[in-house]
SEGUNU-776197 format. One record per residue (C-alpha): residue in one letter; chain; x, y, z. Coordinates in nm, 3 decimals. Example, Ala and Ser with C-alpha at 12.3 -4.5 7.8 and 13.67 -1.06 7.14 Angstrom:
residues 2
<r res="A" chain="A" X="1.230" Y="-0.450" Z="0.780"/>
<r res="S" chain="A" X="1.367" Y="-0.106" Z="0.714"/>
END
This chain:
residues 269
<r res="M" chain="A" X="2.410" Y="-1.596" Z="-1.872"/>
<r res="V" chain="A" X="2.260" Y="-1.942" Z="-1.905"/>
<r res="Y" chain="A" X="2.384" Y="-2.026" Z="-1.554"/>
<r res="L" chain="A" X="2.230" Y="-1.708" Z="-1.407"/>
<r res="S" chain="A" X="1.904" Y="-1.774" Z="-1.586"/>
<r res="S" chain="A" X="1.884" Y="-2.130" Z="-1.459"/>
<r res="C" chain="A" X="1.961" Y="-2.012" Z="-1.103"/>
<r res="G" chain="A" X="1.688" Y="-1.751" Z="-1.129"/>
<r res="D" chain="A" X="1.439" Y="-2.009" Z="-1.250"/>
<r res="K" chain="A" X="1.534" Y="-2.238" Z="-0.961"/>
<r res="L" chain="A" X="1.489" Y="-1.960" Z="-0.704"/>
<r res="A" chain="A" X="1.156" Y="-1.862" Z="-0.853"/>
<r res="G" chain="A" X="1.050" Y="-2.224" Z="-0.852"/>
<r res="D" chain="A" X="1.130" Y="-2.253" Z="-0.480"/>
<r res="L" chain="A" X="0.895" Y="-1.967" Z="-0.395"/>
<r res="S" chain="A" X="0.530" Y="-2.031" Z="-0.323"/>
<r res="I" chain="A" X="0.243" Y="-1.801" Z="-0.232"/>
<r res="E" chain="A" X="0.206" Y="-1.978" Z="0.100"/>
<r res="K" chain="A" X="0.569" Y="-1.919" Z="0.199"/>
<r res="S" chain="A" X="0.618" Y="-1.572" Z="0.053"/>
<r res="F" chain="A" X="0.563" Y="-1.256" Z="0.254"/>
<r res="L" chain="A" X="0.579" Y="-0.904" Z="0.116"/>
<r res="S" chain="A" X="0.644" Y="-0.652" Z="0.391"/>
<r res="L" chain="A" X="0.413" Y="-0.353" Z="0.349"/>
<r res="E" chain="A" X="0.630" Y="-0.132" Z="0.569"/>
<r res="V" chain="A" X="0.917" Y="-0.169" Z="0.320"/>
<r res="L" chain="A" X="0.692" Y="-0.037" Z="0.042"/>
<r res="W" chain="A" X="0.592" Y="0.259" Z="0.258"/>
<r res="R" chain="A" X="0.955" Y="0.326" Z="0.349"/>
<r res="N" chain="A" X="1.043" Y="0.343" Z="-0.020"/>
<r res="S" chain="A" X="0.751" Y="0.574" Z="-0.095"/>
<r res="V" chain="A" X="0.859" Y="0.810" Z="0.186"/>
<r res="V" chain="A" X="1.216" Y="0.818" Z="0.053"/>
<r res="C" chain="A" X="1.083" Y="0.896" Z="-0.296"/>
<r res="Y" chain="A" X="0.848" Y="1.160" Z="-0.152"/>
<r res="H" chain="A" X="1.124" Y="1.417" Z="-0.113"/>
<r res="H" chain="A" X="1.259" Y="1.360" Z="-0.465"/>
<r res="T" chain="A" X="0.954" Y="1.364" Z="-0.684"/>
<r res="T" chain="A" X="0.696" Y="1.600" Z="-0.836"/>
<r res="V" chain="A" X="0.441" Y="1.794" Z="-0.633"/>
<r res="D" chain="A" X="0.155" Y="1.588" Z="-0.777"/>
<r res="T" chain="A" X="0.324" Y="1.265" Z="-0.672"/>
<r res="Q" chain="A" X="0.398" Y="1.409" Z="-0.328"/>
<r res="N" chain="A" X="0.031" Y="1.495" Z="-0.285"/>
<r res="L" chain="A" X="-0.065" Y="1.143" Z="-0.390"/>
<r res="I" chain="A" X="0.177" Y="0.980" Z="-0.145"/>
<r res="R" chain="A" X="0.071" Y="1.211" Z="0.138"/>
<r res="K" chain="A" X="-0.301" Y="1.154" Z="0.079"/>
<r res="S" chain="A" X="-0.253" Y="0.779" Z="0.046"/>
<r res="H" chain="A" X="-0.061" Y="0.761" Z="0.372"/>
<r res="Y" chain="A" X="-0.318" Y="0.979" Z="0.549"/>
<r res="D" chain="A" X="-0.603" Y="0.757" Z="0.426"/>
<r res="F" chain="A" X="-0.406" Y="0.450" Z="0.534"/>
<r res="I" chain="A" X="-0.359" Y="0.586" Z="0.888"/>
<r res="A" chain="A" X="-0.714" Y="0.725" Z="0.917"/>
<r res="A" chain="A" X="-0.853" Y="0.384" Z="0.822"/>
<r res="G" chain="A" X="-0.683" Y="0.234" Z="1.128"/>
<r res="F" chain="A" X="-0.409" Y="0.037" Z="0.956"/>
<r res="P" chain="A" X="-0.081" Y="0.001" Z="1.151"/>
<r res="F" chain="A" X="0.187" Y="0.243" Z="1.030"/>
<r res="E" chain="A" X="0.557" Y="0.251" Z="1.102"/>
<r res="I" chain="A" X="0.679" Y="0.526" Z="1.336"/>
<r res="I" chain="A" X="1.034" Y="0.405" Z="1.397"/>
<r res="D" chain="A" X="1.211" Y="0.188" Z="1.142"/>
<r res="G" chain="A" X="1.321" Y="-0.109" Z="1.353"/>
<r res="D" chain="A" X="1.594" Y="-0.211" Z="1.110"/>
<r res="N" chain="A" X="1.773" Y="0.124" Z="1.115"/>
<r res="F" chain="A" X="1.612" Y="0.298" Z="1.416"/>
<r res="H" chain="A" X="1.519" Y="0.583" Z="1.185"/>
<r res="F" chain="A" X="1.230" Y="0.825" Z="1.235"/>
<r res="Q" chain="A" X="1.079" Y="0.995" Z="0.928"/>
<r res="Q" chain="A" X="1.002" Y="1.304" Z="1.133"/>
<r res="Q" chain="A" X="0.925" Y="1.554" Z="0.858"/>
<r res="F" chain="A" X="0.696" Y="1.324" Z="0.663"/>
<r res="L" chain="A" X="0.505" Y="1.189" Z="0.964"/>
<r res="T" chain="A" X="0.467" Y="1.540" Z="1.106"/>
<r res="E" chain="A" X="0.300" Y="1.651" Z="0.783"/>
<r res="I" chain="A" X="0.062" Y="1.356" Z="0.792"/>
<r res="L" chain="A" X="-0.025" Y="1.361" Z="1.163"/>
<r res="N" chain="A" X="-0.077" Y="1.739" Z="1.162"/>
<r res="E" chain="A" X="-0.403" Y="1.658" Z="0.983"/>
<r res="F" chain="A" X="-0.525" Y="1.526" Z="1.320"/>
<r res="H" chain="A" X="-0.404" Y="1.823" Z="1.528"/>
<r res="S" chain="A" X="-0.758" Y="1.938" Z="1.612"/>
<r res="R" chain="A" X="-0.856" Y="1.594" Z="1.744"/>
<r res="R" chain="A" X="-0.825" Y="1.478" Z="2.103"/>
<r res="I" chain="A" X="-0.614" Y="1.166" Z="2.102"/>
<r res="L" chain="A" X="-0.548" Y="0.928" Z="2.390"/>
<r res="V" chain="A" X="-0.212" Y="0.753" Z="2.351"/>
<r res="I" chain="A" X="-0.182" Y="0.396" Z="2.479"/>
<r res="S" chain="A" X="0.147" Y="0.208" Z="2.449"/>
<r res="I" chain="A" X="0.230" Y="-0.154" Z="2.517"/>
<r res="I" chain="A" X="0.573" Y="-0.280" Z="2.619"/>
<r res="G" chain="A" X="0.701" Y="-0.620" Z="2.720"/>
<r res="P" chain="A" X="0.950" Y="-0.894" Z="2.638"/>
<r res="Q" chain="A" X="0.978" Y="-1.051" Z="2.296"/>
<r res="N" chain="A" X="0.713" Y="-1.314" Z="2.216"/>
<r res="S" chain="A" X="0.484" Y="-1.205" Z="2.500"/>
<r res="D" chain="A" X="0.192" Y="-1.155" Z="2.257"/>
<r res="K" chain="A" X="0.174" Y="-0.775" Z="2.285"/>
<r res="S" chain="A" X="0.034" Y="-0.730" Z="1.934"/>
<r res="T" chain="A" X="-0.219" Y="-1.007" Z="1.991"/>
<r res="L" chain="A" X="-0.340" Y="-0.841" Z="2.311"/>
<r res="L" chain="A" X="-0.387" Y="-0.504" Z="2.138"/>
<r res="S" chain="A" X="-0.569" Y="-0.664" Z="1.846"/>
<r res="Y" chain="A" X="-0.798" Y="-0.850" Z="2.087"/>
<r res="M" chain="A" X="-0.872" Y="-0.544" Z="2.302"/>
<r res="F" chain="A" X="-0.912" Y="-0.282" Z="2.030"/>
<r res="G" chain="A" X="-0.968" Y="-0.473" Z="1.706"/>
<r res="T" chain="A" X="-0.644" Y="-0.349" Z="1.552"/>
<r res="L" chain="A" X="-0.459" Y="-0.510" Z="1.264"/>
<r res="F" chain="A" X="-0.110" Y="-0.539" Z="1.410"/>
<r res="G" chain="A" X="0.070" Y="-0.834" Z="1.252"/>
<r res="V" chain="A" X="0.025" Y="-1.146" Z="1.464"/>
<r res="R" chain="A" X="0.104" Y="-1.423" Z="1.218"/>
<r res="E" chain="A" X="0.316" Y="-1.713" Z="1.339"/>
<r res="G" chain="A" X="0.687" Y="-1.637" Z="1.353"/>
<r res="R" chain="A" X="0.639" Y="-1.261" Z="1.305"/>
<r res="C" chain="A" X="0.782" Y="-1.021" Z="1.562"/>
<r res="T" chain="A" X="0.723" Y="-0.646" Z="1.566"/>
<r res="R" chain="A" X="1.036" Y="-0.452" Z="1.470"/>
<r res="G" chain="A" X="1.071" Y="-0.089" Z="1.574"/>
<r res="I" chain="A" X="0.762" Y="0.110" Z="1.672"/>
<r res="Y" chain="A" X="0.418" Y="0.104" Z="1.508"/>
<r res="G" chain="A" X="0.105" Y="0.308" Z="1.561"/>
<r res="S" chain="A" X="-0.262" Y="0.253" Z="1.487"/>
<r res="L" chain="A" X="-0.545" Y="0.505" Z="1.518"/>
<r res="V" chain="A" X="-0.876" Y="0.378" Z="1.653"/>
<r res="K" chain="A" X="-1.171" Y="0.611" Z="1.612"/>
<r res="I" chain="A" X="-1.396" Y="0.638" Z="1.916"/>
<r res="N" chain="A" X="-1.770" Y="0.641" Z="1.861"/>
<r res="K" chain="A" X="-1.911" Y="0.947" Z="2.035"/>
<r res="L" chain="A" X="-2.221" Y="0.748" Z="2.121"/>
<r res="N" chain="A" X="-2.020" Y="0.497" Z="2.323"/>
<r res="Q" chain="A" X="-2.058" Y="0.672" Z="2.656"/>
<r res="M" chain="A" X="-1.917" Y="0.378" Z="2.851"/>
<r res="I" chain="A" X="-1.577" Y="0.407" Z="2.681"/>
<r res="Q" chain="A" X="-1.575" Y="0.783" Z="2.730"/>
<r res="N" chain="A" X="-1.650" Y="0.745" Z="3.101"/>
<r res="I" chain="A" X="-1.368" Y="0.493" Z="3.147"/>
<r res="F" chain="A" X="-1.118" Y="0.730" Z="2.989"/>
<r res="K" chain="A" X="-1.241" Y="1.028" Z="3.189"/>
<r res="K" chain="A" X="-1.203" Y="0.832" Z="3.511"/>
<r res="N" chain="A" X="-0.852" Y="0.712" Z="3.427"/>
<r res="L" chain="A" X="-0.736" Y="1.051" Z="3.301"/>
<r res="H" chain="A" X="-0.898" Y="1.234" Z="3.596"/>
<r res="D" chain="A" X="-1.045" Y="1.479" Z="3.345"/>
<r res="E" chain="A" X="-1.422" Y="1.515" Z="3.312"/>
<r res="N" chain="A" X="-1.375" Y="1.710" Z="2.988"/>
<r res="A" chain="A" X="-1.167" Y="1.441" Z="2.819"/>
<r res="D" chain="A" X="-1.385" Y="1.371" Z="2.516"/>
<r res="I" chain="A" X="-1.167" Y="1.140" Z="2.309"/>
<r res="D" chain="A" X="-1.183" Y="1.136" Z="1.929"/>
<r res="Y" chain="A" X="-0.916" Y="0.871" Z="1.869"/>
<r res="I" chain="A" X="-0.697" Y="0.627" Z="2.054"/>
<r res="M" chain="A" X="-0.342" Y="0.609" Z="1.924"/>
<r res="L" chain="A" X="-0.212" Y="0.261" Z="2.001"/>
<r res="I" chain="A" X="0.165" Y="0.219" Z="2.008"/>
<r res="D" chain="A" X="0.309" Y="-0.129" Z="1.958"/>
<r res="I" chain="A" X="0.683" Y="-0.165" Z="2.005"/>
<r res="E" chain="A" X="0.946" Y="-0.426" Z="1.936"/>
<r res="G" chain="A" X="0.980" Y="-0.689" Z="2.207"/>
<r res="L" chain="A" X="1.227" Y="-0.606" Z="2.482"/>
<r res="L" chain="A" X="1.509" Y="-0.825" Z="2.615"/>
<r res="S" chain="A" X="1.562" Y="-0.990" Z="2.277"/>
<r res="I" chain="A" X="1.829" Y="-1.260" Z="2.284"/>
<r res="E" chain="A" X="1.912" Y="-1.197" Z="1.918"/>
<r res="K" chain="A" X="1.958" Y="-0.822" Z="1.957"/>
<r res="G" chain="A" X="2.083" Y="-0.816" Z="2.316"/>
<r res="D" chain="A" X="2.096" Y="-0.436" Z="2.322"/>
<r res="K" chain="A" X="1.988" Y="-0.284" Z="2.655"/>
<r res="E" chain="A" X="2.038" Y="0.072" Z="2.527"/>
<r res="Y" chain="A" X="1.800" Y="0.002" Z="2.238"/>
<r res="D" chain="A" X="1.543" Y="-0.140" Z="2.481"/>
<r res="R" chain="A" X="1.584" Y="0.162" Z="2.707"/>
<r res="R" chain="A" X="1.509" Y="0.397" Z="2.417"/>
<r res="L" chain="A" X="1.191" Y="0.208" Z="2.335"/>
<r res="V" chain="A" X="1.067" Y="0.223" Z="2.695"/>
<r res="L" chain="A" X="1.165" Y="0.589" Z="2.727"/>
<r res="F" chain="A" X="0.973" Y="0.673" Z="2.409"/>
<r res="C" chain="A" X="0.656" Y="0.504" Z="2.536"/>
<r res="L" chain="A" X="0.669" Y="0.662" Z="2.882"/>
<r res="A" chain="A" X="0.734" Y="1.005" Z="2.729"/>
<r res="I" chain="A" X="0.439" Y="1.017" Z="2.488"/>
<r res="S" chain="A" X="0.171" Y="0.799" Z="2.648"/>
<r res="H" chain="A" X="-0.124" Y="0.866" Z="2.872"/>
<r res="L" chain="A" X="-0.141" Y="0.496" Z="2.952"/>
<r res="V" chain="A" X="0.126" Y="0.226" Z="2.922"/>
<r res="I" chain="A" X="0.050" Y="-0.146" Z="2.932"/>
<r res="V" chain="A" X="0.337" Y="-0.361" Z="3.058"/>
<r res="N" chain="A" X="0.261" Y="-0.705" Z="2.920"/>
<r res="M" chain="A" X="0.451" Y="-0.991" Z="3.084"/>
<r res="M" chain="A" X="0.456" Y="-1.365" Z="3.045"/>
<r res="G" chain="A" X="0.429" Y="-1.475" Z="3.406"/>
<r res="D" chain="A" X="0.603" Y="-1.231" Z="3.639"/>
<r res="I" chain="A" X="0.806" Y="-0.912" Z="3.598"/>
<r res="N" chain="A" X="1.176" Y="-0.992" Z="3.595"/>
<r res="E" chain="A" X="1.449" Y="-0.781" Z="3.754"/>
<r res="T" chain="A" X="1.583" Y="-0.651" Z="3.422"/>
<r res="L" chain="A" X="1.249" Y="-0.496" Z="3.328"/>
<r res="K" chain="A" X="1.204" Y="-0.352" Z="3.679"/>
<r res="D" chain="A" X="1.543" Y="-0.182" Z="3.652"/>
<r res="M" chain="A" X="1.465" Y="-0.058" Z="3.301"/>
<r res="L" chain="A" X="1.131" Y="0.093" Z="3.404"/>
<r res="T" chain="A" X="1.292" Y="0.261" Z="3.703"/>
<r res="L" chain="A" X="1.580" Y="0.402" Z="3.500"/>
<r res="C" chain="A" X="1.354" Y="0.535" Z="3.223"/>
<r res="A" chain="A" X="1.099" Y="0.682" Z="3.462"/>
<r res="D" chain="A" X="1.378" Y="0.855" Z="3.653"/>
<r res="S" chain="A" X="1.525" Y="0.986" Z="3.327"/>
<r res="L" chain="A" X="1.188" Y="1.135" Z="3.232"/>
<r res="K" chain="A" X="1.164" Y="1.301" Z="3.570"/>
<r res="Q" chain="A" X="1.509" Y="1.455" Z="3.531"/>
<r res="I" chain="A" X="1.484" Y="1.581" Z="3.172"/>
<r res="G" chain="A" X="1.113" Y="1.668" Z="3.182"/>
<r res="V" chain="A" X="1.023" Y="1.562" Z="2.827"/>
<r res="N" chain="A" X="0.711" Y="1.358" Z="2.899"/>
<r res="T" chain="A" X="0.389" Y="1.491" Z="2.747"/>
<r res="T" chain="A" X="0.175" Y="1.380" Z="3.042"/>
<r res="N" chain="A" X="0.233" Y="1.458" Z="3.410"/>
<r res="Q" chain="A" X="0.225" Y="1.098" Z="3.526"/>
<r res="P" chain="A" X="0.151" Y="0.819" Z="3.277"/>
<r res="I" chain="A" X="-0.084" Y="0.552" Z="3.406"/>
<r res="V" chain="A" X="0.086" Y="0.213" Z="3.389"/>
<r res="H" chain="A" X="-0.111" Y="-0.111" Z="3.393"/>
<r res="F" chain="A" X="0.068" Y="-0.443" Z="3.437"/>
<r res="V" chain="A" X="-0.075" Y="-0.748" Z="3.262"/>
<r res="L" chain="A" X="0.058" Y="-1.082" Z="3.385"/>
<r res="N" chain="A" X="-0.016" Y="-1.284" Z="3.074"/>
<r res="Q" chain="A" X="-0.055" Y="-1.658" Z="3.011"/>
<r res="K" chain="A" X="-0.112" Y="-1.748" Z="3.374"/>
<r res="A" chain="A" X="-0.226" Y="-2.104" Z="3.437"/>
<r res="D" chain="A" X="-0.470" Y="-1.959" Z="3.691"/>
<r res="P" chain="A" X="-0.608" Y="-1.624" Z="3.566"/>
<r res="N" chain="A" X="-0.786" Y="-1.551" Z="3.895"/>
<r res="I" chain="A" X="-0.606" Y="-1.242" Z="4.024"/>
<r res="E" chain="A" X="-0.707" Y="-1.314" Z="4.384"/>
<r res="N" chain="A" X="-0.479" Y="-1.617" Z="4.381"/>
<r res="H" chain="A" X="-0.179" Y="-1.404" Z="4.282"/>
<r res="M" chain="A" X="-0.216" Y="-1.122" Z="4.534"/>
<r res="E" chain="A" X="0.095" Y="-1.213" Z="4.733"/>
<r res="A" chain="A" X="0.315" Y="-1.214" Z="4.422"/>
<r res="I" chain="A" X="0.161" Y="-0.887" Z="4.299"/>
<r res="K" chain="A" X="0.213" Y="-0.717" Z="4.636"/>
<r res="K" chain="A" X="0.579" Y="-0.823" Z="4.626"/>
<r res="I" chain="A" X="0.617" Y="-0.674" Z="4.277"/>
<r res="I" chain="A" X="0.456" Y="-0.349" Z="4.394"/>
<r res="G" chain="A" X="0.686" Y="-0.342" Z="4.696"/>
<r res="D" chain="A" X="0.993" Y="-0.391" Z="4.478"/>
<r res="L" chain="A" X="0.887" Y="-0.117" Z="4.237"/>
<r res="K" chain="A" X="0.812" Y="0.126" Z="4.519"/>
<r res="E" chain="A" X="1.144" Y="0.043" Z="4.680"/>
<r res="N" chain="A" X="1.307" Y="0.159" Z="4.358"/>
<r res="K" chain="A" X="1.106" Y="0.485" Z="4.389"/>
<r res="L" chain="A" X="0.919" Y="0.413" Z="4.068"/>
<r res="A" chain="A" X="0.593" Y="0.509" Z="4.239"/>
<r res="E" chain="A" X="0.711" Y="0.870" Z="4.247"/>
<r res="V" chain="A" X="0.688" Y="0.887" Z="3.869"/>
<r res="I" chain="A" X="0.411" Y="0.643" Z="3.773"/>
<r res="D" chain="A" X="0.094" Y="0.531" Z="3.948"/>
<r res="I" chain="A" X="0.142" Y="0.182" Z="4.098"/>
<r res="S" chain="A" X="-0.131" Y="0.007" Z="4.295"/>
<r res="L" chain="A" X="-0.326" Y="-0.319" Z="4.311"/>
<r res="R" chain="A" X="-0.585" Y="-0.180" Z="4.070"/>
<r res="T" chain="A" X="-0.321" Y="-0.146" Z="3.798"/>
<r res="F" chain="A" X="-0.241" Y="-0.520" Z="3.794"/>
<r res="H" chain="A" X="-0.431" Y="-0.773" Z="3.585"/>
<r res="T" chain="A" X="-0.393" Y="-1.142" Z="3.503"/>
<r res="L" chain="A" X="-0.481" Y="-1.330" Z="3.186"/>
END
């Protein structure tokens, strides 16, 4: 007992506030597990707390990246509260450490975790409320969705785990992530460091073809924008030849039959 106590004191002494990190998603996972095994009053409290958390724009876990588990019943109950709202779904995919979360946070002011050494695991969502008075944003969405009646109440941003992870090395897992995003999104951002490699081209083609065959996508043809990130020269005019080659390769793989691919969907940062 003395030995265990001294070990515990040593471990506690090694911890510091600066080095410690309490994962909020683990706390939410535990609350969801308890949700189905507790009193009605506690269930109402958990449900309301999670709804308030999502409505406030905080990132929430959709797919548990450690176990690839989807709390379908619980999330359905929560998100049904938004069923009368018009929601535009934007997903971002790309290799590990390509700063996907940082890009979303910069573009939309989200709170996806971007601290040093942290990588997104699984799939996260964040609701961004659109100000009805912001006519410019509304017009952009109407133009991209080809729907003049597309008054958007919220944007649902989907941030997924980085693809092509050396540690995980699971192409089937990556394929599921890409398939999920293409199936549910109105717009998908493919964020790349530099250029699009052959593995990602093949994955996009395979997933897009799968969607076409099984017909599960919620939109007719998701708009896909490619962001070539961390370019030494961000002037897109100086990268036209490389971009045209990428477009040619993607069209050669018949990806253009499923998603919209053109010069206007490529961007450099």
